[in-house]
C-alpha atoms as one frame of an Amber mdcrd trajectory, in Angstrom:
protein
 152.350 129.427 115.434 149.692 131.944 117.868 151.442 132.116 121.421 149.103
 133.044 124.403 149.468 135.270 126.812 149.645 132.581 129.420 152.323 130.609
 127.183 155.520 130.274 128.378 159.302 127.981 127.863 161.408 126.406 130.198
 165.110 126.086 130.126 167.586 123.920 132.248 170.792 125.042 132.621 173.005
 122.061 133.901 176.022 124.215 135.430 179.150 122.405 137.234 177.720 122.753
 141.075 173.845 123.245 140.381 170.800 123.125 138.112 169.204 126.382 137.518
 165.846 125.839 135.771 163.649 128.907 134.633 160.315 129.575 132.907 160.026
 132.690 130.775 157.195 134.634 128.962 157.114 134.691 125.399 159.175 137.970
 125.473 161.911 137.132 127.364 160.489 137.579 130.967 161.176 135.035 133.661
 158.340 134.025 136.099 160.769 132.356 138.124 163.604 130.435 139.063 164.728
 127.278 141.115 168.230 126.494 141.904 169.342 122.536 142.975 172.649 121.369
 143.905 174.641 118.620 143.244 177.941 117.629 144.721 181.591 117.675 142.569
 183.813 114.703 143.547 187.484 115.267 143.251 189.304 111.986 144.207 192.590
 113.444 143.424 194.342 116.894 142.283 193.037 117.773 138.911 190.354 115.448
 138.927 186.736 116.051 139.031 183.590 113.358 138.462 179.847 113.744 138.623
 177.139 110.903 139.398 173.701 111.227 136.639 172.059 110.030 140.383 173.190
 113.223 141.525 171.909 115.080 138.101 169.088 113.652 137.895 167.667 114.314
 141.040 168.268 117.983 141.350 166.925 118.290 137.963 163.481 117.136 139.138
 163.905 118.817 142.138 164.586 122.287 140.417 162.060 122.082 137.529 159.225
 120.913 140.173 160.309 123.699 142.370 160.259 126.621 139.277 156.459 125.081
 138.281 155.652 125.991 141.686 156.762 129.250 142.017 155.719 130.199 139.001
 152.050 129.229 139.435 152.172 127.874 135.718 149.984 125.278 134.258 152.417
 122.322 133.088 150.440 122.554 130.104 151.014 126.260 129.527 154.934 125.194
 128.869 155.156 125.113 125.022 158.723 123.662 124.766 161.754 123.003 126.773
 165.180 123.675 126.029 168.440 122.754 128.114 172.302 122.975 128.227 175.303
 121.424 130.610 178.676 121.699 131.117 180.727 120.729 128.281 183.738 119.002
 128.021 182.118 116.458 130.161 182.654 112.677 128.776 180.514 109.758 129.894
 180.462 106.258 129.019 177.713 103.917 128.826 176.768 100.608 127.801 174.375
  98.813 124.880 171.523  99.555 126.951 172.864 103.316 128.032 173.377 102.218
 131.608 176.100 104.618 132.630 179.490 102.930 133.354 181.282 105.535 135.819
 180.901 108.669 136.669 181.109 111.406 134.376 184.624 112.976 133.700 184.123
 116.426 134.180 185.000 119.764 131.562 187.511 120.716 134.274 189.249 117.617
 134.838 192.597 117.824 133.947 193.841 114.057 134.635 194.396 113.741 130.757
 197.252 116.177 130.405 199.516 112.980 129.299 196.710 112.610 126.241 196.507
 115.780 125.265 200.655 116.163 124.856 200.210 112.886 122.444 197.471 114.863
 120.542 199.729 117.704 120.253 202.706 115.813 118.850 200.431 114.571 115.967
 200.673 117.942 114.509 197.588 116.834 112.856 195.808 119.411 111.068 192.716
 119.124 113.247 194.796 121.511 116.064 193.915 124.299 113.895 191.204 124.661
 116.366 193.939 124.504 119.374 194.892 127.525 117.825 198.024 126.004 116.348
 198.970 125.088 120.117 198.768 122.796 122.639 195.531 120.557 122.760 193.802
 120.414 125.519 193.096 118.111 128.449 189.433 118.911 128.848 188.864 117.839
 125.263 186.777 114.517 124.560 189.836 112.471 122.533 191.783 113.543 125.360
 189.626 112.123 128.172 188.301 108.848 126.141 191.872 107.756 125.517 192.693
 108.338 129.271 189.958 105.847 129.947 191.010 103.586 127.222 194.491 103.606
 128.742 193.730 103.301 132.160 190.221 101.546 132.487 190.466  99.314 129.310
 187.734  96.645 130.680 185.607  99.406 130.916 186.200 101.371 127.293 185.849
  97.997 125.901 182.125  97.283 127.351 181.190 100.737 126.647 179.032 101.051
 123.494 178.192 104.807 123.581 180.547 107.801 124.594 178.866 111.043 124.830
 178.295 114.496 126.127 176.520 115.800 129.524 174.193 117.431 127.029 173.267
 113.731 125.206 173.030 112.615 128.360 169.868 115.010 129.131 168.427 114.384
 125.653 168.471 110.684 125.900 167.160 111.138 129.866 164.515 113.476 128.373
 163.231 112.264 125.256 164.396 108.659 124.812 166.652 109.443 121.604 170.520
 110.032 121.844 171.735 112.514 119.996 174.634 114.803 120.016 174.820 118.523
 118.980 176.642 120.177 116.787 177.316 122.461 119.273 179.612 120.545 121.308
 181.117 117.795 119.028 182.556 121.027 116.841 184.504 123.298 119.893 185.211
 119.864 121.233 185.472 116.766 119.365 187.113 117.809 116.224 184.098 117.634
 114.135 183.631 119.770 110.705 180.757 119.490 108.992 182.104 121.292 106.138
 185.065 118.908 105.387 183.274 115.772 105.970 182.859 115.033 109.377 185.122
 113.397 111.611 188.900 113.906 111.508 189.752 110.179 110.957 193.048 110.610
 110.818 193.640 112.300 113.951 192.132 109.970 115.886 193.958 107.116 114.119
 197.090 109.071 115.004 196.643 109.002 118.623 195.036 105.510 118.837 191.117
 106.432 119.050 189.969 105.248 115.832 187.721 102.960 117.276 185.688 105.579
 119.528 183.923 107.002 116.513 181.616 104.014 116.434 180.657 104.453 119.850
 179.666 108.294 119.319 175.735 108.999 118.388 174.939 108.157 114.998 172.611
 111.566 114.462 173.864 115.043 115.010 171.613 118.023 115.261 171.714 121.337
 115.442 171.033 123.760 118.765 166.566 124.223 118.795 166.147 121.450 116.332
 163.075 119.203 118.064 164.430 116.031 118.943 161.037 115.116 119.897 158.679
 114.934 122.832 159.141 114.419 126.747 158.820 111.016 127.201 156.368 109.163
 129.600 158.851 108.481 132.426 161.005 111.738 132.004 157.314 113.836 132.506
 156.723 111.714 135.988 159.820 112.282 137.321 159.899 116.220 136.413 155.988
 117.142 137.101 155.378 117.775 133.306 153.178 117.159 130.517 154.173 114.276
 127.892 155.034 115.022 124.741 156.115 118.296 125.476 158.400 119.585 122.847
 161.834 119.764 123.668 164.717 121.395 121.456 168.381 119.972 120.760 170.577
 121.388 123.805 174.242 122.472 123.662 177.265 123.946 125.815 176.247 126.154
 128.357 178.202 129.030 127.654 177.685 128.883 124.244 173.911 128.662 125.023
 174.720 131.576 126.820 175.588 133.600 123.739 172.240 133.120 122.543 170.534
 134.208 125.728 172.940 137.595 125.750 171.735 137.336 121.775 175.233 137.339
 120.748 173.838 135.424 117.839 175.497 137.795 114.758 179.169 138.015 113.696
 181.503 140.794 115.714 179.627 140.963 118.632 181.896 138.947 121.900 179.739
 137.091 124.738 181.407 136.727 128.220 179.709 133.650 130.050 180.947 133.898
 133.707 180.758 131.416 136.452 182.894 128.548 137.852 184.772 129.770 134.797
 185.161 132.378 132.406 184.526 131.943 128.700 184.724 134.549 125.843 183.043
 133.974 122.876 182.264 135.333 118.926 181.092 134.556 115.951 182.555 135.237
 112.414 181.498 135.042 108.670 185.091 133.719 108.272 187.367 130.919 109.473
 190.034 131.998 111.434 192.771 130.052 113.370 195.264 132.340 115.100 197.858
 131.464 118.254 195.905 131.189 121.623 192.227 131.493 119.884 190.489 128.427
 119.674 188.315 128.070 116.762 186.936 128.997 114.553 184.016 125.848 114.478
 182.026 126.036 111.672 177.809 126.144 112.765 178.392 125.306 116.297 176.160
 128.079 117.490 174.466 129.444 114.056 174.150 127.861 110.974 176.417 129.447
 108.219 178.753 131.320 111.097 181.821 130.508 112.532 182.609 130.365 116.658
 185.814 131.510 118.110 186.796 130.864 122.180 188.999 131.898 124.711 188.478
 130.533 128.297 189.523 130.550 131.833 189.274 127.106 133.428 189.012 128.644
 137.164 187.321 132.037 137.825 184.243 131.945 140.109 185.400 128.893 141.443
 188.630 130.610 142.958 186.551 132.845 144.656 184.327 130.532 145.887 187.412
 128.720 147.097 188.469 132.299 149.258 184.701 132.647 150.544 184.991 128.862
 151.829 188.244 128.853 153.225 189.347 132.143 154.460 186.283 134.095 155.106
 185.370 132.777 158.813 186.225 136.069 160.688 183.732 137.751 157.281 181.154
 135.541 157.391 180.748 136.345 161.301 180.456 140.099 160.518 178.129 139.262
 157.017 176.033 137.531 159.714 175.929 140.420 162.289 175.248 143.010 159.373
 172.582 140.570 157.809 174.379 141.030 154.823 175.821 138.144 152.475 180.190
 137.397 152.671 180.484 139.141 149.352 178.656 142.164 150.280 181.225 142.676
 152.762 184.244 141.311 150.272 183.050 143.608 147.415 182.422 146.553 150.045
 186.151 146.329 151.749 187.647 145.265 147.909 186.216 148.600 146.643 188.350
 150.932 149.533 191.624 148.847 148.134 193.494 150.823 144.835 194.586 148.763
 142.150 196.901 146.264 142.388 195.779 144.946 145.913 198.195 146.944 147.649
 200.912 144.954 146.482 199.365 141.530 146.523 199.204 139.707 142.841 197.409
 136.277 142.035 197.671 134.269 139.241 194.195 132.043 138.394 195.738 129.086
 137.204 193.842 127.013 139.902 192.605 124.269 137.855 195.597 124.986 134.647
 195.419 127.450 131.707 192.752 126.970 129.149 193.537 130.017 127.173 195.813
 131.362 125.644 198.241 128.508 126.831 196.429 125.151 126.837 198.591 124.471
 129.543 196.548 121.851 132.483 200.045 121.961 134.548 200.351 125.185 135.517
 198.272 126.246 138.946 197.615 129.546 140.580 199.633 131.519 143.072 199.570
 134.743 145.170 202.403 136.978 144.938 203.311 139.583 147.662 201.800 138.582
 150.699 202.515 139.861 153.999 200.874 140.328 157.235 199.617 143.397 156.122
 197.301 141.529 153.839 193.627 140.395 154.601 190.931 138.375 152.854 189.320
 141.327 151.066 193.265 141.743 149.430 193.088 138.266 148.562 189.677 139.049
 147.231 190.396 141.826 144.920 193.554 139.955 143.844 191.906 137.248 142.708
 189.156 139.098 140.258 191.752 141.325 139.122 193.936 138.007 137.997 190.721
 136.831 136.206 189.984 140.049 134.694 193.981 140.314 133.144 193.100 136.759
 132.006 189.938 137.914 130.141 191.961 140.781 128.227 194.662 138.541 127.133
 192.043 136.407 125.522 190.884 139.349 123.966 194.505 140.101 122.865 194.202
 136.788 121.129 191.191 137.456 119.845 192.413 140.715 117.956 195.823 139.317
 116.899 193.602 136.974 115.004 191.549 139.604 113.580 188.640 140.277 115.680
 188.095 143.673 117.640 185.617 143.678 120.206 183.995 146.941 120.626 181.858
 146.147 123.531 181.718 142.715 125.689 178.292 141.497 126.727 178.558 139.561
 130.216 176.043 137.222 131.939 176.148 134.761 135.059 177.770 135.001 138.779
 180.587 138.055 138.300 177.621 140.405 137.261 176.356 139.799 140.833 179.648
 142.098 141.704 179.196 145.866 140.537 183.270 145.898 141.266 183.899 143.331
 139.206 182.211 144.241 136.137 183.692 147.615 136.255 187.301 146.168 136.860
 186.579 144.329 133.814 185.656 146.846 131.302 188.518 149.340 133.414 191.142
 146.235 132.719 189.840 145.442 128.936 188.817 148.821 128.146 185.670 148.003
 126.874 182.484 148.603 127.459 180.169 146.021 128.937 176.910 145.384 128.301
 174.460 143.783 131.513 171.038 142.238 130.103 167.964 142.090 131.973 168.040
 138.607 132.457 171.394 137.863 133.634 171.417 134.295 133.472 171.867 133.946
 130.035 172.373 130.234 129.606 168.698 129.745 131.334 167.214 131.895 128.751
 169.295 130.723 125.769 167.771 127.081 126.904 164.429 128.601 126.828 164.916
 130.291 123.530 165.998 126.916 122.270 162.828 125.453 123.407 160.375 128.138
 121.925 162.370 127.444 118.310 162.067 123.639 118.789 157.693 124.077 119.348
 157.653 126.662 116.207 157.135 129.771 118.532 159.984 131.342 116.988 161.301
 130.633 113.160 165.044 130.935 114.066 167.502 131.567 117.309 168.383 134.824
 115.358 164.695 136.105 115.343 163.538 134.199 118.938 166.899 135.862 120.550
 166.240 139.218 119.328 162.481 139.210 120.848 163.585 137.954 124.105 166.642
 139.147 125.078 167.310 142.856 126.459 170.099 144.963 127.684 169.755 146.816
 130.601 172.946 148.593 131.612 176.059 150.011 130.019 179.124 150.006 132.343
 182.073 152.066 130.339 185.515 151.613 131.190 187.564 154.056 133.187 190.826
 155.628 130.849 192.772 156.394 133.685 191.973 153.456 135.938 192.826 150.988
 132.441 196.449 153.239 132.496 197.058 152.159 136.176 196.113 148.548 135.145
 198.901 148.269 132.341 201.646 147.861 134.856 199.772 144.537 136.666 198.741
 143.434 133.335 202.101 143.150 131.789 203.298 141.285 134.988 200.779 138.466
 134.909 201.155 138.341 131.068 205.239 138.160 131.696 204.575 135.527 134.699
 203.765 132.279 132.415 207.058 132.120 130.618 209.356 132.779 133.771 207.501
 130.140 135.907 205.812 127.647 133.491 208.672 124.998 133.610 209.136 125.500
 137.339 205.582 124.774 138.078 205.312 121.599 135.349 207.869 119.822 137.500
 205.871 120.739 140.632 202.586 119.926 139.067 203.699 116.665 137.794 205.600
 115.463 140.452 204.071 112.539 142.317 203.293 112.817 145.821
């Protein structure tokens, strides 16, 4: 396919708090971005929901704005790709009318159902590192709805992901992406598909008939943009749309982590560490390995932190009023001030230690019933101490995942990072120091957005494959090296971070599960 200088690709990245839309040149250079927020509803502790009305309104605003900002003609957009949060579970009737708010990936209401899954001991649990099943998973959430909203569950003829909803909204076709169902739905193409024995043991065998019939690899041409969607978005009907996937996994593509041995760290409201291997491997504390989830023929392994950037935002919104005043007076952002002040503090934040379990722990413990905390608070400590303690705890969580990878047979020699954490040089350097690994920063830090555009480029035929497209469109800008002496300083605090789970987990479980 001949690509003209004016041609471009559009990527839609549906995150937890907003949608980011980007338009990219054929070499991966961004022409423009637009961002539109949508609310997150938290009716109970540990719950998180969103609505399709909020999503589509934001997507339309974002797409129209990015086209206007870029100055491109809609006819010059050769392909569209997209990603969304995972596992965000949805229920719809026969006519695809959505029956309830989407249960977000970070929602922990299904902790009881996850325990039921774990108790089966089914071989499918190898994808959880032979540990606890996650309340984030699709089966746990679907089982919660079946048990707590039985009439709605019975009425639902379709159960699917946010990614699948967007596929349908853009093209009119309901498909499932192998990128979401392999990691979160226990699907294994190599072993015949759905593990029926597992679904049967947890009382959810009937959900299989509610799943999309068609399963596609990422980047596969789903179809052309529908007339209705094109009218809403201000684009050209018939524009090729490529099958999408989970935001973090698509971010791997936007970091060119598409070959065995590489590690990607996708940061935002959460952290997700991801790698590809040529062989199947399963290990305690490491999720995976999922076949074909990103690149056909390779296995995906992962470890995630449910709360990371969301904790930083929580601090900013609730405890930084005085810093906000200073930032306004100096014409800076609150984060500018926090980073400046936190960088002056020593390793360990002057005795203040945080635990990043604000929405439970995804890896290595897969424990939805633990929560975050601070230890060591004194009258000396200020918001900048809390800020540094939070980002130190998140870095410790990342290193605990790297250790799980090492124990499982992967030995990362560097990490490719993208997302919100990249905006803080303090945070990236801290990651490198704690993990004792070099961190690679790409020219385009919005990796999921670029990765989505890459899927669009494959769908329209501009590139033959995800691998060749990523090689052409992704470039590294900077390498942050670890500092040996700082890494050694962090070992005391890292060991204490690891120890605290076994010391306090039972105590935390009692409080978290206590009715109030």
